[in-house]
C-alpha angles and dihedrals in degrees: 000000000000121000114269118256126235088253089057092047091048092049093050090049093050096047095047089046094050090052091052101039095046090046089057093042094051092049091052093043092051089058092066112071130183148159119281109235130161093342099312139076118257114206122237126232124181113215131172107299092344145074118217122206113192141168150116116288114186093330099318128103110241128195128182118185119193123195119183117229134184091259097042126289144315113229117195115194119193134180109180108305095344114097137181133182124215121190113199116196109193139191101022129159111319122258119216111231128217086263093056095252120141108231123186111255122241139191125195120187128186113208089335098314121110110253094177138349125186132071138318133196110195118218097043121130120239114349097320094110097065123088133172124236090274093054096253119141108264111197122198130208090230120028124184127351097316135154117280122240099206129081097231119081117258115275091201147330130288119225097268093049091050091050091045092056092044093051097052108265122228118262126233138182141209120253130055119225091195092056091043091052090052090047090051090052091053094046093050089056092048090047091052090047090051094045096045108020094165094055099033095052096037096235089177084084087070098041118110125197092261095043120077095172133061115267117281111281091016093116095045090049092053089050093051090051092051091050091054093047090048090056088048092051091052090053090048091051092050091050091048092049091052096044115112116220 
């Protein structure tokens, strides 16, 4: 076997380094959990009698403070100097839906004005969990703590976001172990191909009786392919590290 070139050594070093570095970064990232809001994660801080969710959303500092009450929770939303208070009363007297089901009642107010009053059933996908006071299904344009679609930072919360904060939203973290594992598998294949190009790419298929070496330019072509795949692997590692799950 021929002596490895500097290009092969550099590829092996980069691929092995990416597997190690992104493994450490993913492990550290998974330790920091937050609430998924408008396409980003808000950090969670426990204070005396309150839980604070804070972070930057489209360039603006957002803070949501939740205080539990006997009737439900008070949710204070602030963006800079602008502040809004939401009061979520839940559960209230049940509402009988059109299907005959009893769903716990809910009332959400924004700065003292009723934002929504009816019934709410947590755990439903989409907007199926919301009903008006007559028990009719009441869809909403934005249900739950979901990514925003506008370019401006949010000026407040909708009824479902206020309810989600009040009822202890689920926590997520950046970094996907599943995607990282797939990237390691791809990186290992590329690493072997870079270290043993003749064996990995099966150059024997190209060998003739008179020719004991791969065709001219074969080694350079395989190295070029390995470099492209290494660049792709780096991009996939970065995507996996930023993924919220």
